[in-house]
N, C-alpha and C positions, 0 to 999 in steps of 0.2 A: 504494500499499500505505501502510496506517495503522498507525503505531507504538503499541505498548501504553502508551507513556508519556504519551499523549494519551487514554487511556481512562478513565472513571468507570464505576461501577457502584452499584445500588440493590439492597437486598435487604429480605425479609420473611420471617421464620423463626418456627416454632413454638419455643418456647423451656421445655423441661422441666428442673426443678431438684429436688434432694433437699437439705435444709437439714443443715448439719453443726454448727450452734450450738444449745446448749440443745434437743436432740431430745425431752427429756421434754414440753416445752411443745408443739412441732410437729415431728414428725420425718417424716411421710409425703411421699413423692414426689408432685410436681404437675405436671401438664402444661397449667395454667391460666396460661400466660404467652405472650409473643411478643417480637421484637426487629425494629425496622425501622432501616435505616442506610444511609450513603452512603459510597463509599470512592472516592478518585482515585489513580491511579498517578502517583507522583513520578519512578520509574525502572522498567525493567522487572522488578526483583525487589522493589520496596517500594511500598506505598500507605498513604495515612492517610486517615482519615475521622471521621464522627461516628455514633454510635448512640444509640438511645432503647429501653429495655427496661421490661416490666411483667411482674409475676408476683405470683400469689395462692396463698397456701398456706391450707390448713383442715385442722382435725382435730376429730373428735367425742369428747367424754367423756360416757359415760352418766350417768344419774342418780346422784348422790350427795349426801352433807350435809356442808356445812363450817360449822365453828363461827365465829362473829364475836364481837367484844367485847360486842355487844347481843343476842345470840341465836344463830340457825343459820339456813342457807339450804339448801334442798333443791331441786335442779333438774339438768337435763342442761345440759352446757356445749359451746360451740363456739369454738374457738380459731382466730383468723385473723391472717395477716400479709398486708397490702397492701404491695406493693414496687415502686418506680419508680426508675429510673436513667437518667441520661446521662452518656455517656462519649466523650472523643477517644481515637481509637485508631490504632496503627500495625501494620501487617502485613508480615512478611518471607516472600517466596514461594520456595520451594527450586529452583523451575524457572523461567526467564523466562517471562513470560506468553504469548508467542507461540510457545513451543516445542512446547506439547501442549494438548489440551483439558482435561488433568486438572492442577489447580493446588494443591498441599498448601501449606500456610503455617502460620507461628507468630506470634502477634500478642499485643498488651498494650493494654489499654484503661484509662484513667485518668478518674475523674470524680467524680460526686457521686450519693447514694442515699439516698432517703427510705423508710423503713418505718413503717406504721401498725399496731401490735399492738392487737389487738381481742380481749375476751373477752365472748361474748353468753351470757347466763343469762337464762331466761324471756323478759320484755320489757324487760330491762335490759341495759346495756353499760358495759364499762369499758375505755377506750382510752388509747393514748399514741403520739404521732407524734415520730419522732427523724430527724435528719439525720446524714450521715456522709461521709467519704471512700471511695472505691471503687477498688479495683485489679482488674483482671480478665486473667489470662493465659488464653491460647486456643491450641487447635490444632485445624486444620481442613483442609477441602479444598473447592474449587469445580470443579464438572465442568460444562463448555460441552456443550449438548446436540449442536451441529454445530461443525465445525472454527472458523469465524470468526462463529458466530451469536450472536444478541443475547440468548438466554436460557440459563440453567443452573440447577444445584442446587446448594446449599452445605450442608454437614453440618460440625459442629464440637463440641468438648468445651471447657468452660470451668470455671474456679475463681473464684468472686465472693467477694472478701474487702472487708467494709465496716466502719467504726469505728462503726456505729450501736450505741449503748447504750441500755439501758432497764432501771433498777433495778427498777422495778415488775413486768415480766414476765421478769426474769433473765437478761438478755442484756448481756455487756460488749462484744460485737461481733456481726456476723452474716456467717457464710459459707455457701456452698452449692456443691455440685458439680452441673453442668447440662450438657445437651447442646441442640443447636438443629439443626432442618433445615427448609430452605425454598427458596425461589425467588430467582435472581438475573436482574436485567435489566441488561444492558451497553449503555452509551450512548456513542456516539463524538462527539468534539467536531466 
């Protein structure tokens, strides 16, 4: 019999997010993201790992005229945020991993995030890239498809807070509320 303390798992999820910061610039929910990660059990109730996430937000603004110091610009506008992050994470499981196929957990990820804020208008663009510290609390569940099987499903909700600032685009920080759903592959040592 193999103990869960010796297991690790990999996951790939669809990552949907709703921005909570500066929702006048971009406030639309987006499903254009994902997360890939690794976690290893340190004890039957605790795992630690690394994850990498990506997210794209976009919002369309219809044609309008904006005054500048030297004239005016009439165009439609496309607001984009390209977001990438890497975090180390720890998860506490409310059941021991070998008790059941359903594993609810609470976790926290800490790392770095980069956002590129881009405004496209006609053939022009205005952009700025910023870096910041990331904190990501998360509540989730893993469901194994069979009792001691190698595959499962993961679902979670998370809150991302990062210190990314952009005066040009009106951000003092960047936060979003998201959910993820995807597949888990368990590997035994």
